[in-house]
C-alpha positions as CSV (number, residue, x, y, z in Angstrom):
1,X,-45.7,-82.6,-46.0
2,X,-44.7,-83.8,-49.5
3,X,-45.5,-81.3,-52.3
4,X,-45.8,-82.4,-55.9
5,X,-47.3,-81.6,-59.4
6,X,-49.8,-83.8,-61.3
7,X,-50.7,-83.2,-65.0
8,X,-53.7,-85.5,-65.2
9,X,-57.2,-84.3,-65.8
10,X,-59.3,-83.0,-63.0
11,X,-61.6,-86.0,-63.1
12,X,-58.7,-88.4,-62.9
13,X,-57.1,-86.9,-59.8
14,X,-57.3,-89.0,-56.7
15,X,-56.8,-88.5,-53.0
16,X,-58.8,-87.6,-49.9
17,X,-60.0,-84.3,-51.3
18,X,-59.8,-82.4,-54.6
19,X,-59.9,-78.6,-54.2
20,X,-61.4,-76.7,-57.1
21,X,-61.9,-73.0,-57.3
22,X,-65.5,-71.8,-57.2
23,X,-65.9,-68.3,-58.7
24,X,-68.7,-65.8,-58.0
25,X,-71.2,-65.4,-60.7
26,X,-72.2,-68.1,-63.2
27,X,-71.6,-71.6,-61.9
28,X,-68.8,-73.6,-63.6
29,X,-70.2,-75.6,-66.5
30,X,-68.1,-78.6,-65.6
31,X,-70.0,-79.0,-62.4
32,X,-73.5,-78.3,-63.9
33,X,-74.7,-81.9,-63.5
34,X,-72.6,-83.3,-60.7
35,X,-73.0,-80.3,-58.4
36,X,-76.3,-78.9,-59.6
37,X,-78.0,-79.5,-56.2
38,X,-75.3,-77.7,-54.3
39,X,-75.4,-74.7,-56.6
40,X,-79.2,-74.6,-56.8
41,X,-79.5,-74.5,-53.0
42,X,-77.2,-71.5,-52.8
43,X,-74.7,-73.4,-50.7
44,X,-72.0,-72.5,-53.2
45,X,-71.7,-68.8,-54.0
46,X,-68.0,-68.4,-54.8
47,X,-67.4,-65.8,-52.1
48,X,-63.8,-65.6,-51.0
49,X,-62.7,-68.4,-48.5
50,X,-66.1,-70.0,-48.6
51,X,-65.6,-73.8,-48.3
52,X,-68.1,-76.4,-49.4
53,X,-67.4,-80.2,-49.2
54,X,-69.2,-82.6,-51.6
55,X,-68.8,-86.3,-51.1
56,X,-68.4,-88.8,-54.0
57,X,-69.2,-86.3,-56.7
58,X,-70.2,-88.2,-59.9
59,X,-67.4,-88.4,-62.5
60,X,-64.6,-87.7,-60.1
61,X,-62.1,-90.2,-58.7
62,X,-61.3,-88.1,-55.6
63,X,-63.3,-89.1,-52.5
64,X,-64.4,-85.5,-51.9
65,X,-64.5,-82.2,-53.7
66,X,-63.8,-79.0,-51.8
67,X,-65.2,-76.0,-53.6
68,X,-63.0,-73.1,-52.5
69,X,-64.6,-69.7,-52.9
70,X,-62.3,-67.6,-55.0
71,X,-64.4,-64.4,-55.6
72,X,-64.7,-63.0,-59.2
73,X,-62.6,-64.9,-61.7
74,X,-61.1,-61.8,-63.2
75,X,-59.8,-60.7,-59.8
76,X,-57.9,-63.8,-58.9
77,X,-54.1,-63.0,-58.6
78,X,-51.3,-65.2,-57.4
79,X,-51.4,-63.4,-54.0
80,X,-55.1,-64.2,-53.6
81,X,-54.6,-67.8,-54.7
82,X,-51.8,-68.1,-52.1
83,X,-54.4,-67.3,-49.4
84,X,-57.1,-69.5,-50.9
85,X,-54.6,-72.4,-51.0
86,X,-53.7,-71.9,-47.4
87,X,-57.4,-71.6,-46.3
88,X,-58.4,-74.8,-48.3
89,X,-55.5,-76.8,-46.7
90,X,-56.4,-75.6,-43.2
91,X,-60.1,-76.5,-43.8
92,X,-59.3,-79.9,-45.1
93,X,-56.7,-80.5,-42.4
94,X,-59.3,-79.7,-39.7
95,X,-61.3,-82.5,-41.1
96,X,-58.4,-85.0,-40.9
97,X,-57.9,-85.2,-44.7
98,X,-54.3,-86.2,-45.2
99,X,-53.9,-86.1,-49.0
100,X,-55.0,-82.9,-50.7
101,X,-54.9,-81.9,-54.4
102,X,-55.6,-78.3,-55.6
103,X,-56.6,-78.1,-59.3
104,X,-55.6,-75.3,-61.6
105,X,-56.4,-74.9,-65.3
106,X,-56.6,-72.4,-68.1
107,X,-54.9,-69.1,-67.2
108,X,-54.1,-70.3,-63.7
109,X,-52.0,-73.3,-64.8
110,X,-49.0,-71.0,-65.0
111,X,-45.8,-70.3,-63.1
112,X,-46.9,-67.6,-60.6
113,X,-50.1,-69.4,-59.6
114,X,-48.4,-72.8,-59.2
115,X,-45.7,-71.1,-57.0
116,X,-48.4,-69.3,-55.0
117,X,-50.4,-72.6,-54.5
118,X,-47.4,-74.3,-53.1
119,X,-46.5,-71.4,-50.8
120,X,-50.1,-71.1,-49.5
121,X,-50.3,-74.7,-48.6
122,X,-47.0,-74.9,-46.8
123,X,-47.7,-71.6,-44.9
124,X,-51.2,-72.8,-44.1
125,X,-49.9,-76.1,-42.7
126,X,-47.6,-74.4,-40.2
127,X,-48.6,-74.4,-36.5
128,X,-46.6,-72.8,-33.7
129,X,-47.2,-75.7,-31.2
130,X,-43.6,-77.0,-30.7
131,X,-43.8,-76.8,-27.0
132,X,-47.1,-78.4,-26.4
133,X,-46.7,-81.8,-24.8
134,X,-50.3,-83.1,-25.2
135,X,-51.1,-83.5,-28.8
136,X,-53.9,-86.0,-28.8
137,X,-55.8,-84.6,-31.8
138,X,-53.0,-83.4,-34.0
139,X,-54.0,-83.2,-37.6
140,X,-51.3,-84.1,-40.2
141,X,-51.3,-83.5,-43.9
142,X,-49.1,-86.1,-45.7
143,X,-49.2,-84.6,-49.2
144,X,-50.3,-81.6,-51.2
145,X,-50.5,-81.9,-55.0
146,X,-51.1,-79.1,-57.5
147,X,-53.0,-80.5,-60.5
148,X,-52.5,-78.7,-63.8
149,X,-53.9,-80.9,-66.5
150,X,-51.0,-80.5,-68.8
151,X,-50.0,-77.0,-68.2
152,X,-47.0,-75.1,-69.6
153,X,-43.4,-76.4,-69.4
154,X,-41.3,-75.5,-66.3
155,X,-44.1,-75.8,-63.7
156,X,-42.0,-78.1,-61.6
157,X,-39.5,-75.3,-61.2
158,X,-42.3,-73.0,-60.2
159,X,-43.6,-75.5,-57.6
160,X,-40.0,-76.0,-56.2
161,X,-39.6,-72.2,-56.0
162,X,-42.8,-72.0,-53.9
163,X,-41.6,-74.8,-51.6
164,X,-38.3,-73.2,-51.0
165,X,-39.7,-69.7,-50.3
166,X,-42.5,-71.0,-48.0
167,X,-40.2,-73.3,-46.0
168,X,-37.8,-70.4,-45.6
169,X,-40.7,-68.2,-44.4
170,X,-41.7,-70.9,-42.0
171,X,-38.1,-71.0,-40.7
172,X,-38.5,-67.2,-39.9
173,X,-41.8,-68.0,-38.1
174,X,-40.1,-70.8,-36.2
175,X,-37.4,-68.4,-34.9
176,X,-39.9,-65.7,-34.0
177,X,-42.0,-68.3,-32.1
178,X,-39.1,-69.3,-29.9
179,X,-39.4,-68.0,-26.3
180,X,-36.5,-65.8,-25.2
181,X,-35.2,-68.3,-22.6
182,X,-34.5,-70.6,-25.5
183,X,-33.6,-68.1,-28.2
184,X,-30.8,-65.9,-26.8
185,X,-28.6,-63.8,-29.1
186,X,-26.0,-66.5,-29.1
187,X,-28.7,-69.2,-29.8
188,X,-29.9,-67.1,-32.7
189,X,-26.4,-66.9,-34.1
190,X,-26.0,-70.7,-33.7
191,X,-29.2,-71.3,-35.7
192,X,-28.0,-68.9,-38.4
193,X,-24.7,-70.8,-38.5
194,X,-26.4,-74.2,-38.8
195,X,-28.6,-72.9,-41.6
196,X,-25.6,-71.5,-43.5
197,X,-23.8,-74.8,-43.2
198,X,-26.8,-76.7,-44.6
199,X,-27.2,-74.3,-47.6
200,X,-23.6,-73.3,-48.4
201,X,-23.6,-69.7,-47.2
202,X,-20.7,-68.1,-45.5
203,X,-21.5,-67.2,-41.8
204,X,-19.5,-65.0,-39.5
205,X,-20.5,-64.0,-35.9
206,X,-18.8,-61.0,-34.2
207,X,-18.7,-61.3,-30.4
208,X,-18.7,-58.5,-27.9
209,X,-15.0,-58.0,-27.8
210,X,-14.7,-57.7,-31.6
211,X,-17.6,-55.2,-31.7
212,X,-15.9,-53.2,-28.9
213,X,-12.6,-53.2,-31.0
214,X,-14.5,-51.9,-34.0
215,X,-16.3,-49.2,-31.9
216,X,-20.0,-50.3,-32.0
217,X,-20.9,-48.3,-28.9
218,X,-24.5,-47.9,-29.9
219,X,-25.2,-51.6,-30.2
220,X,-23.2,-52.5,-27.1
221,X,-24.9,-49.8,-25.1
222,X,-28.2,-51.7,-25.6
223,X,-26.7,-55.1,-24.8
224,X,-24.9,-54.0,-21.6
225,X,-27.9,-54.5,-19.3
226,X,-28.2,-58.2,-20.1
227,X,-26.4,-61.2,-18.8
228,X,-26.8,-62.6,-22.3
229,X,-23.9,-61.5,-24.6
230,X,-24.7,-59.9,-27.9
231,X,-23.8,-61.2,-31.4
232,X,-23.5,-59.6,-34.8
233,X,-24.5,-62.2,-37.4
234,X,-23.2,-61.8,-40.9
235,X,-24.5,-64.2,-43.7
236,X,-23.0,-64.0,-47.2
237,X,-24.3,-65.2,-50.5
238,X,-22.1,-65.0,-53.6
239,X,-23.4,-65.8,-57.1
240,X,-21.2,-68.0,-59.4
241,X,-21.2,-65.2,-61.9
242,X,-22.5,-61.8,-60.8
243,X,-24.4,-59.9,-63.5
244,X,-24.3,-56.6,-61.6
245,X,-21.9,-54.4,-59.8
246,X,-24.5,-53.9,-57.1
247,X,-24.2,-55.6,-53.6
248,X,-27.4,-55.9,-51.7
249,X,-27.3,-55.5,-47.9
250,X,-30.1,-56.9,-45.8
251,X,-30.1,-55.6,-42.2
252,X,-32.6,-57.1,-39.6
253,X,-33.3,-56.1,-36.0
254,X,-32.5,-59.0,-33.7
255,X,-33.7,-58.0,-30.2
256,X,-34.4,-61.5,-28.8
257,X,-36.4,-60.0,-26.0
258,X,-37.3,-56.3,-25.2
259,X,-38.3,-55.3,-21.8
260,X,-37.7,-51.7,-22.7
261,X,-34.6,-51.5,-20.5
262,X,-34.7,-48.8,-17.8
263,X,-37.6,-47.2,-19.7
264,X,-39.4,-50.4,-19.0
265,X,-42.5,-51.4,-20.8
266,X,-45.9,-52.1,-19.1
267,X,-46.4,-55.7,-18.1
268,X,-49.6,-56.2,-20.2
269,X,-48.5,-57.9,-23.5
270,X,-44.8,-57.9,-22.7
271,X,-44.6,-61.6,-23.4
272,X,-45.0,-60.9,-27.1
273,X,-41.7,-59.0,-27.1
274,X,-39.9,-62.2,-28.1
275,X,-41.1,-61.2,-31.6
276,X,-38.8,-58.1,-31.5
277,X,-36.3,-60.1,-33.6
278,X,-38.7,-60.7,-36.5
279,X,-36.7,-58.4,-38.8
280,X,-33.6,-60.4,-38.1
281,X,-35.4,-63.7,-38.5
282,X,-36.8,-62.5,-41.9
283,X,-33.3,-61.9,-43.1
284,X,-32.2,-65.4,-42.0
285,X,-35.2,-67.0,-43.8
286,X,-34.5,-64.8,-46.9
287,X,-30.8,-66.0,-47.0
288,X,-31.9,-69.6,-46.8
289,X,-34.1,-69.2,-49.8
290,X,-31.5,-67.2,-51.8
291,X,-28.9,-69.8,-51.2
292,X,-31.1,-72.3,-53.1
293,X,-32.6,-70.0,-55.7
294,X,-29.3,-68.3,-56.6
295,X,-30.0,-64.7,-57.7
296,X,-27.4,-62.9,-59.9
297,X,-26.6,-60.4,-57.2
298,X,-24.3,-60.8,-54.2
299,X,-26.3,-60.4,-50.9
300,X,-25.1,-59.9,-47.4
301,X,-27.3,-60.1,-44.4
302,X,-26.4,-58.4,-41.1
303,X,-28.4,-59.2,-37.9
304,X,-27.4,-57.4,-34.7
305,X,-28.7,-59.6,-31.9
306,X,-29.1,-58.4,-28.4
307,X,-31.4,-58.6,-25.3
308,X,-32.7,-55.4,-23.9
309,X,-32.8,-55.7,-20.1
310,X,-33.0,-53.4,-17.1
311,X,-30.0,-54.9,-15.3
312,X,-27.6,-53.0,-12.9
313,X,-25.3,-52.3,-15.8
314,X,-28.1,-51.2,-18.2
315,X,-27.7,-47.9,-20.0
316,X,-29.7,-45.0,-18.6
317,X,-31.8,-42.3,-20.1
318,X,-29.4,-39.4,-20.7
319,X,-26.4,-41.6,-21.5
320,X,-24.4,-40.7,-24.6
321,X,-23.0,-43.4,-26.9
322,X,-20.6,-43.2,-29.8
323,X,-21.6,-45.2,-32.9
324,X,-19.4,-47.1,-35.4
325,X,-19.8,-44.1,-37.7
326,X,-18.4,-41.7,-35.1
327,X,-21.7,-39.9,-34.6
328,X,-22.9,-39.5,-31.0
329,X,-26.4,-40.3,-29.7
330,X,-28.1,-39.0,-26.5
331,X,-30.2,-41.9,-25.4
332,X,-33.5,-40.3,-24.2
333,X,-35.5,-43.5,-24.1
334,X,-33.9,-47.0,-23.7
335,X,-37.0,-48.6,-25.2
336,X,-36.1,-47.1,-28.6
337,X,-33.3,-49.6,-28.8
338,X,-33.8,-51.1,-32.2
339,X,-32.6,-48.0,-34.0
340,X,-29.5,-48.0,-31.8
341,X,-28.4,-51.5,-32.9
342,X,-29.4,-50.9,-36.5
343,X,-27.3,-47.7,-36.6
344,X,-24.1,-49.7,-36.1
345,X,-25.3,-52.6,-38.4
346,X,-26.0,-50.2,-41.2
347,X,-22.6,-48.6,-41.0
348,X,-21.0,-52.1,-40.9
349,X,-22.9,-53.2,-44.0
350,X,-21.5,-50.3,-45.9
351,X,-18.0,-51.2,-44.7
352,X,-18.6,-54.7,-46.1
353,X,-19.2,-53.2,-49.5
354,X,-23.0,-53.2,-49.7
355,X,-24.1,-50.6,-52.3
356,X,-27.8,-50.9,-51.5
357,X,-29.3,-51.3,-48.1
358,X,-32.7,-52.6,-47.0
359,X,-33.5,-53.0,-43.3
360,X,-36.5,-54.5,-41.5
361,X,-37.4,-54.0,-37.9
362,X,-40.3,-54.2,-35.5
363,X,-39.4,-50.6,-34.8
364,X,-42.3,-48.5,-33.6
365,X,-45.8,-48.7,-32.2
366,X,-46.4,-45.5,-34.2
367,X,-46.5,-47.4,-37.5
368,X,-49.4,-49.4,-36.1
369,X,-51.3,-46.2,-35.3
370,X,-50.6,-45.0,-38.9
371,X,-51.2,-48.2,-40.9
372,X,-52.9,-50.7,-38.5
373,X,-52.0,-54.4,-38.9
374,X,-52.4,-54.5,-42.7
375,X,-49.5,-52.6,-44.4
376,X,-45.8,-52.5,-43.7
377,X,-44.6,-48.9,-43.5
378,X,-41.8,-48.3,-46.0
379,X,-39.3,-45.4,-46.0
380,X,-36.5,-44.7,-48.4
381,X,-34.0,-42.2,-49.8
382,X,-33.6,-43.6,-53.4
383,X,-36.6,-43.8,-55.8
384,X,-35.0,-46.5,-57.9
385,X,-34.6,-48.8,-55.0
386,X,-38.0,-48.0,-53.5
387,X,-39.7,-48.7,-56.9
388,X,-38.0,-52.1,-57.1
389,X,-38.9,-52.9,-53.5
390,X,-42.5,-52.0,-53.8
391,X,-42.9,-53.8,-57.1
392,X,-41.3,-56.9,-55.4
393,X,-43.8,-56.6,-52.6
394,X,-46.8,-56.4,-55.0
395,X,-45.5,-59.6,-56.8
396,X,-45.0,-61.3,-53.4
397,X,-48.4,-60.3,-52.2
398,X,-47.1,-58.4,-49.1
399,X,-48.9,-55.1,-48.6
400,X,-46.6,-52.1,-48.2
401,X,-47.1,-48.4,-48.1
402,X,-44.5,-45.7,-48.7
403,X,-44.3,-43.2,-45.9
404,X,-42.9,-39.6,-46.0
405,X,-39.3,-38.8,-45.1
406,X,-39.1,-35.0,-45.3
407,X,-36.0,-33.2,-43.9
408,X,-38.3,-31.2,-41.6
409,X,-38.7,-34.2,-39.3
410,X,-35.0,-34.2,-38.6
411,X,-35.5,-31.2,-36.3
412,X,-37.2,-33.5,-33.8
413,X,-33.9,-35.4,-33.2
414,X,-31.8,-32.4,-32.2
415,X,-29.9,-32.7,-29.0
416,X,-28.0,-30.0,-27.0
417,X,-25.5,-32.6,-25.8
418,X,-24.8,-35.0,-28.7
419,X,-25.2,-35.2,-32.5
420,X,-28.8,-36.4,-32.1
421,X,-31.3,-38.0,-29.7
422,X,-32.6,-41.5,-30.2
423,X,-36.3,-40.4,-30.1
424,X,-38.1,-37.4,-31.5
425,X,-41.3,-37.4,-29.4
426,X,-44.7,-38.9,-30.1
427,X,-45.7,-36.9,-33.2
428,X,-44.6,-38.8,-36.3
429,X,-42.8,-41.4,-34.2
430,X,-42.3,-44.0,-37.1
431,X,-41.0,-41.1,-39.3
432,X,-38.5,-39.8,-36.9
433,X,-37.3,-43.3,-36.2
434,X,-36.7,-43.7,-39.9
435,X,-35.0,-40.3,-40.0
436,X,-32.7,-41.5,-37.3
437,X,-31.7,-44.6,-39.4
438,X,-31.2,-42.4,-42.5
439,X,-28.3,-40.7,-40.7
440,X,-26.4,-44.0,-40.8
441,X,-27.4,-45.1,-44.3
442,X,-26.2,-41.6,-45.4
443,X,-25.8,-41.4,-49.2
444,X,-26.1,-45.1,-49.8
445,X,-29.5,-46.0,-51.4
446,X,-31.5,-47.3,-48.5
447,X,-35.0,-48.6,-47.6
448,X,-36.5,-49.2,-44.2
449,X,-39.4,-51.5,-43.4
450,X,-41.2,-50.9,-40.1
451,X,-42.9,-54.4,-39.6
452,X,-44.1,-53.8,-36.0
453,X,-47.8,-54.1,-37.1
454,X,-47.5,-57.0,-39.5
455,X,-44.9,-59.4,-38.1
456,X,-47.3,-61.0,-35.6
457,X,-51.0,-62.1,-36.0
458,X,-52.9,-61.8,-32.7
459,X,-55.7,-64.0,-34.2
460,X,-55.6,-66.8,-36.7
461,X,-56.6,-66.1,-40.3
462,X,-58.4,-68.6,-42.6
463,X,-55.1,-69.2,-44.4
464,X,-52.6,-68.8,-41.5
465,X,-52.2,-69.7,-37.8
466,X,-52.0,-67.2,-35.0
467,X,-48.5,-65.9,-34.2
468,X,-45.6,-64.9,-36.4
469,X,-46.3,-64.1,-40.0
470,X,-42.8,-64.2,-41.5
471,X,-43.6,-60.9,-43.3
472,X,-40.9,-59.6,-45.6
473,X,-39.3,-62.9,-46.6
474,X,-41.1,-63.2,-50.0
475,X,-40.5,-59.6,-50.9
476,X,-36.8,-59.7,-50.0
477,X,-36.4,-62.9,-52.1
478,X,-38.2,-61.4,-55.1
479,X,-36.2,-58.1,-54.8
480,X,-32.9,-60.1,-55.1
481,X,-34.2,-62.5,-57.8
482,X,-35.6,-59.7,-60.0
483,X,-32.8,-57.1,-59.4
484,X,-32.3,-54.4,-62.0
485,X,-29.6,-51.8,-62.2
């Protein structure tokens, strides 16, 4: 889909359909005559995501107008516009309209709104149907244009930023959509390597032998039950002239399939466990965007990629492993494997010189109990980093909620046989999982995102298809781009 900017007036814009925002309350004066009948009938109310098509509206060159409900005018944010843009595109696409224009003017013909409009359209256009062989009624959008009727200078850059970020988020969604027989740990590493080659990033992949030499016993313990070898993916971005002494480390869980190991999961819903690498996929998508947007801070992404299987060599409940940090862990439950691979990855990130750490993982079902499928659960040890991260999430329109991390929870991880256990029981499960990871971040400023409830959509939204959401990418990009000491 081609994405472009057009500075002509609303009436002069052409194409199959012109999308205009319809706000709640008083009807737009510009449509008083041409759309008086639609407004008078109550067909157009301006309620969010309401879509009304008007054919051959007088005074407009476009073949159709699509009035997209946008709620109260004063409440429209870039985050909401992103969703409206996606919903409008999906509505128009369903009607086989191939050339779509979204018009913005006034206070909305500005950078953040243009970026959001482009992002919403590209994200809304995505469908996870790669493996369908019968595609008789496939709908294709050829072009999406943002009309701005003049608008402030620099809007082409805003549009390009939106395109880069949304395409990178869709790369993340592509990776998460892949079935585990296609996307093994080594296949994930190869896709990361190809992306790095295309965008100019450095990419290094550590194999099992190298990880064994380093002493990554926690990561390798998870991988030992699978016939598929593990990989530790390292992606590096270096700015031309760094404006900070900080070095941002992004760590993403990359379990390409999770059976639970010996502590095997129930069969119901296990097919979705291909999404257990969504944190790692988010970091790969983020690095693709950063390579093109070029923030002023060096960023290194570390993705430990494994498959958690109950093979004859699989680790058992009660096994004790030694981490890269030297700490020992009693493995009480092999289905709490994500934190085991992240433990070694966080330690390795520090060894690579990362001064600030952010990890993302589909880590616990407990976070879904706490926050449902709406907010990402965020934990952290450094208020400065947490404030920047949460501000970035608000700007990016990704809902996140800070969770407690009191020292009292550490008691639940005590072991009689090792330095700690890998689970702390059912009470506060998401918190004790974060407490476990904190041991390996140690004194380095660190934030942890539990995306188990937000990385996958069980049902389609008006603005996005069913399946992987790509959550985290926009926040991580914004954090790096807006970094402050």
